C-alpha positions as CSV (number, residue, x, y, z in Angstrom):
1,M,0.0,-0.1,0.1
2,T,1.3,3.3,-1.1
3,R,2.3,5.5,2.1
4,P,0.7,8.9,2.6
5,L,2.4,11.9,1.5
6,V,3.3,14.1,4.5
7,I,2.7,17.7,4.1
8,G,5.0,19.9,6.8
9,S,3.8,22.9,8.0
10,R,4.4,25.5,10.8
11,R,2.0,25.4,14.2
12,S,0.7,28.9,14.1
13,G,-3.0,29.3,13.6
14,L,-2.6,30.9,10.0
15,A,-0.1,28.1,9.1
16,R,-2.5,25.5,10.0
17,V,-5.5,27.3,7.8
18,Q,-3.2,27.1,4.9
19,A,-1.8,23.7,5.2
20,Q,-5.5,22.6,5.4
21,W,-6.1,24.5,2.3
22,V,-3.4,22.6,0.5
23,K,-4.7,19.1,1.7
24,S,-8.2,19.7,0.9
25,A,-7.2,20.8,-2.6
26,L,-5.0,17.7,-3.3
27,D,-7.8,15.6,-1.6
28,G,-10.1,16.9,-4.2
29,L,-8.0,16.1,-7.1
30,S,-9.1,12.3,-6.4
31,T,-5.4,11.2,-7.3
32,G,-5.9,7.8,-5.1
33,R,-3.1,9.2,-2.7
34,K,-3.5,9.8,0.9
35,F,-2.2,13.4,2.7
36,V,-1.4,13.9,6.0
37,I,-0.2,17.3,7.7
38,S,2.8,17.3,10.0
39,F,3.3,20.5,12.1
40,L,6.7,21.6,13.0
41,E,7.9,24.4,15.3
42,T,10.2,26.7,13.5
43,S,12.7,29.1,14.7
44,G,10.6,32.0,13.8
45,D,7.8,30.6,16.0
46,R,10.1,30.3,18.8
47,W,11.7,33.7,18.6
48,S,8.3,35.6,17.1
49,E,8.3,38.0,20.5
50,R,12.0,39.2,20.3
51,E,12.6,42.6,18.8
52,E,13.3,42.8,15.0
53,S,17.0,43.7,15.4
54,S,17.8,40.6,17.6
55,L,16.4,38.3,15.0
56,P,18.7,36.0,13.2
57,G,19.2,35.8,9.5
58,K,16.8,35.2,6.5
59,G,14.2,32.4,6.3
60,I,13.7,31.8,10.1
61,F,9.9,30.8,9.4
62,A,11.1,28.4,6.8
63,K,14.5,26.4,7.4
64,E,13.2,23.7,9.8
65,L,10.5,22.5,7.1
66,E,13.2,22.7,4.5
67,S,15.5,20.6,6.7
68,A,12.7,18.0,7.2
69,L,12.3,17.8,3.4
70,L,15.8,17.3,2.8
71,R,15.9,14.4,5.7
72,R,12.7,13.1,3.8
73,E,10.6,13.5,6.9
74,I,7.9,15.4,4.8
75,D,7.4,15.3,1.3
76,I,5.8,18.9,0.7
77,A,6.4,22.1,2.5
78,V,4.0,24.8,2.8
79,H,4.9,28.5,3.5
80,S,3.9,31.9,3.4
81,M,5.9,33.1,0.0
82,K,6.9,36.3,2.0
83,D,8.5,34.3,4.5
84,L,10.7,32.3,2.2
85,A,14.7,33.2,1.6
86,T,15.3,34.4,-1.9
87,E,17.5,31.5,-2.5
88,L,16.3,27.9,-1.6
89,P,18.3,25.1,-0.4
90,Q,20.2,22.9,-3.0
91,G,17.9,20.3,-4.0
92,L,14.7,22.1,-3.2
93,R,11.9,24.0,-5.3
94,I,8.9,25.8,-5.4
95,A,6.5,23.2,-7.0
96,A,3.5,25.5,-7.1
97,V,2.1,29.2,-6.0
98,S,-1.3,29.2,-4.9
99,P,-4.0,31.5,-6.2
100,R,-3.1,35.0,-4.7
101,E,-5.3,36.3,-1.6
102,D,-5.7,40.1,-1.1
103,A,-2.1,41.4,-1.0
104,R,-2.8,44.6,0.6
105,D,-1.8,45.8,4.2
106,V,-4.6,46.8,6.5
107,W,-4.9,49.5,8.9
108,V,-6.2,47.8,12.2
109,S,-7.5,49.9,15.3
110,R,-10.0,49.6,18.2
111,S,-10.8,53.1,18.1
112,L,-10.0,54.9,14.7
113,P,-11.6,54.1,11.4
114,D,-8.5,54.8,9.5
115,W,-5.0,56.2,9.6
116,E,-5.9,59.7,8.7
117,A,-7.8,60.0,11.8
118,A,-4.7,59.3,14.1
119,L,-3.9,62.5,16.1
120,P,0.0,63.7,15.6
121,G,2.4,62.2,18.2
122,T,0.1,59.1,18.9
123,T,1.7,55.7,18.4
124,V,1.3,53.2,15.7
125,A,2.7,49.6,16.4
126,V,4.4,48.4,13.3
127,G,5.9,44.8,12.9
128,S,8.3,45.6,9.9
129,P,10.8,47.9,8.6
130,R,9.0,48.0,5.2
131,R,6.0,49.2,7.0
132,I,7.3,51.5,9.0
133,Q,9.5,53.4,6.4
134,Q,6.1,53.7,3.9
135,F,4.0,54.7,6.8
136,R,6.6,57.4,8.1
137,E,6.4,58.8,4.4
138,L,2.3,58.5,5.0
139,R,2.2,60.1,8.2
140,P,5.5,61.5,9.4
141,D,3.7,62.9,12.5
142,L,3.2,59.7,14.3
143,S,5.4,57.6,16.4
144,F,6.1,54.1,15.8
145,C,7.0,51.2,18.1
146,E,7.6,47.4,17.4
147,I,5.2,44.8,17.7
148,R,6.0,41.1,17.4
149,G,3.9,37.6,16.9
150,N,1.2,36.2,15.3
151,V,-1.9,37.7,14.0
152,D,-3.7,36.6,17.2
153,T,-1.0,37.7,19.4
154,R,-0.8,41.1,17.7
155,L,-4.6,41.8,18.0
156,R,-4.4,41.1,21.6
157,K,-1.5,43.5,22.2
158,L,-3.5,46.1,20.3
159,E,-6.4,45.4,22.8
160,A,-3.9,45.7,25.7
161,N,-2.6,48.8,24.6
162,P,-5.2,51.6,24.3
163,S,-2.6,54.4,24.0
164,W,-1.9,52.6,20.5
165,S,-3.6,54.4,17.6
166,G,-3.6,51.1,15.7
167,T,-1.6,48.6,13.8
168,V,-0.9,47.3,10.3
169,L,-1.6,43.8,9.4
170,A,-1.6,41.9,6.1
171,A,-5.2,41.3,4.7
172,A,-4.6,37.9,3.5
173,G,-4.0,36.6,7.1
174,L,-7.0,38.2,8.4
175,K,-9.1,36.9,5.8
176,R,-7.8,33.6,6.0
177,L,-8.3,33.5,9.9
178,G,-11.8,35.1,9.3
179,L,-10.8,38.0,11.5
180,L,-12.1,40.9,9.5
181,D,-15.2,41.0,11.8
182,C,-13.4,40.8,15.2
183,G,-14.5,44.3,16.5
184,C,-11.7,46.4,15.2
185,Y,-12.1,49.1,12.6
186,F,-10.1,47.8,9.3
187,A,-9.1,50.3,6.5
188,Y,-7.0,48.8,3.2
189,L,-4.0,50.6,2.4
190,P,-3.9,50.9,-1.2
191,F,-0.8,49.9,-3.2
192,E,-0.2,53.5,-4.0
193,V,0.4,54.0,-0.3
194,M,1.8,51.0,0.9
195,L,3.6,48.1,-1.2
196,P,3.4,44.8,0.5
197,A,6.2,42.3,1.2
198,P,7.5,40.2,-2.0
199,G,5.0,37.3,-2.2
200,Q,2.4,38.6,0.3
201,G,-0.8,36.9,0.0
202,A,0.6,33.8,-1.9
203,L,1.4,30.4,-0.7
204,G,4.2,28.5,-1.8
205,I,4.3,24.6,-1.8
206,E,8.0,23.3,-1.8
207,A,9.1,20.0,-2.6
208,R,12.2,18.1,-3.5
209,I,13.3,18.5,-7.2
210,E,14.0,14.8,-7.4
211,D,10.3,14.0,-6.5
212,E,8.6,13.8,-10.1
213,E,5.4,12.4,-8.7
214,V,4.8,15.0,-6.1
215,G,5.6,17.8,-8.7
216,R,2.8,16.2,-11.0
217,L,0.5,16.0,-8.1
218,L,1.1,19.6,-7.2
219,R,0.9,21.1,-10.6
220,P,-2.9,21.8,-10.6
221,L,-2.8,23.9,-7.5
222,H,-0.2,26.1,-9.3
223,D,-1.7,29.5,-10.5
224,D,0.4,30.9,-13.6
225,A,-0.5,34.6,-12.8
226,A,0.5,34.3,-9.2
227,G,3.7,32.5,-10.0
228,W,4.9,35.0,-12.6
229,E,3.9,37.8,-9.9
230,V,5.9,36.2,-6.9
231,A,8.9,35.4,-9.2
232,A,9.3,39.0,-10.2
233,E,8.8,40.5,-6.8
234,R,11.4,37.8,-5.3
235,A,14.0,38.7,-8.1
236,F,13.4,42.5,-7.2
237,L,14.2,41.3,-3.7
238,R,17.2,39.4,-4.6
239,G,18.5,41.8,-6.7
240,L,18.5,44.2,-3.8
241,G,20.5,42.0,-1.6
242,G,17.4,42.0,0.7
243,G,15.8,39.0,2.8
244,C,12.2,38.7,4.0
245,R,12.5,41.3,6.8
246,S,13.8,43.7,4.3
247,A,12.6,47.4,4.0
248,V,11.5,46.5,0.6
249,G,8.0,46.3,-0.5
250,A,7.0,44.9,-4.4
251,K,3.8,44.5,-6.1
252,A,3.3,42.7,-9.5
253,T,0.5,42.7,-11.7
254,V,-0.4,40.2,-14.4
255,Q,-3.0,40.9,-17.1
256,E,-3.1,39.1,-20.3
257,R,0.2,37.9,-19.9
258,E,1.6,41.3,-19.5
259,L,3.4,42.0,-16.1
260,V,3.6,45.6,-14.5
261,L,5.8,45.5,-11.3
262,E,6.4,48.3,-8.7
263,G,9.2,48.4,-6.0
264,V,10.3,50.5,-3.2
265,I,13.3,50.1,-0.8
266,W,14.3,52.2,2.1
267,I,18.0,53.1,1.7
268,E,19.3,54.2,5.2
269,A,22.3,56.0,3.7
270,R,20.0,58.3,1.8
271,G,17.3,58.7,4.4
272,R,14.4,58.0,2.1
273,N,12.5,55.4,0.2
274,F,13.2,54.8,-3.7
275,R,10.3,53.7,-5.6
276,K,10.0,52.8,-9.2
277,R,7.8,50.5,-11.6
278,S,8.8,48.4,-14.8
279,A,6.6,46.5,-17.2
280,G,7.2,43.4,-19.6
281,P,5.9,40.3,-20.9
282,A,5.0,38.0,-17.9
283,H,7.3,35.2,-18.8
284,E,10.1,37.4,-18.1
285,A,9.2,38.0,-14.6
286,E,12.4,37.3,-12.9
287,S,14.4,39.5,-15.4
288,L,11.9,42.3,-14.9
289,G,12.3,42.2,-11.1
290,K,16.2,41.9,-11.5
291,S,16.2,44.9,-13.9
292,L,14.1,47.2,-11.6
293,A,16.2,46.5,-8.5
294,E,19.4,47.4,-10.8
295,E,17.5,50.5,-11.7
296,I,16.5,51.6,-8.2
297,L,20.2,51.0,-7.1
298,R,21.6,53.2,-9.9
299,E,19.4,55.9,-9.0
300,A,20.0,55.6,-5.3
301,G,23.9,55.5,-6.0
302,S,23.8,52.5,-3.6
303,P,25.3,49.0,-4.0
304,P,22.8,46.1,-3.3
305,D,24.5,45.8,0.4
306,S,23.9,49.3,1.4
307,G,20.1,48.8,0.3
308,R,19.5,45.9,2.9
309,A,16.8,46.2,5.1
310,I,17.1,47.4,8.7
311,E,17.8,43.9,9.8
């Protein structure tokens, strides 16, 4: 009897929902294979309450899953694409990218309907350099403090700190967890105001390159448009020398096989954000992302290492 294929996932509430979506999608294909989920604790989960500056390197929410893949303890790993390092371990690949959930960021507050209602000098709790640096351009009159933890933890912290005007979270996580009716005010931040993390809203399903059968099983879960968008955004991030905690935002949009990519990075040495866009054929997604990164760095007069996030 053929053994079940094992889907690896983080243990957080959102990761569980995402892994269950992948399992349900695979179950619905009627392949005759059985699928089970194995939940692993990652470094990112253990260190989720640490300050941003004290966290270790890239891929902290993925490396234990990737190690389990390489040890053949699991057959598939489910990731939020925004959490993956831009370079995968040798022998692994992203076999499928899910149809994309809403990639926008969302203003969340217990008392204020949107960010415009926040009084000057009040505090916004923000969990990433990318959000802080873009929000400062939007509202330079506000103060900012760091907030860490998963979605539920951040909402509890918001409740426990009435002096905070609000926070900013990813729409995708809130929607997947069904939290848009949790009693808070929500206001979407349009891409013109805040670009998301590269890959935000998409799930990446990672597998071993050698496992051709697993690749065939996962192929129906892949969304071409989302795959091109994520490829462009990750190539942009890679070209800047950044990681998943970088002060880099990017959003690609594919329509009729044409891709438009917009990207932004905070350059510490210049004290400001640099933002540009490019367009071209969707099948050239990676080269478009790389070229846009090079263009921004030329304009900023900064090599990739200088453009890294405040990590």
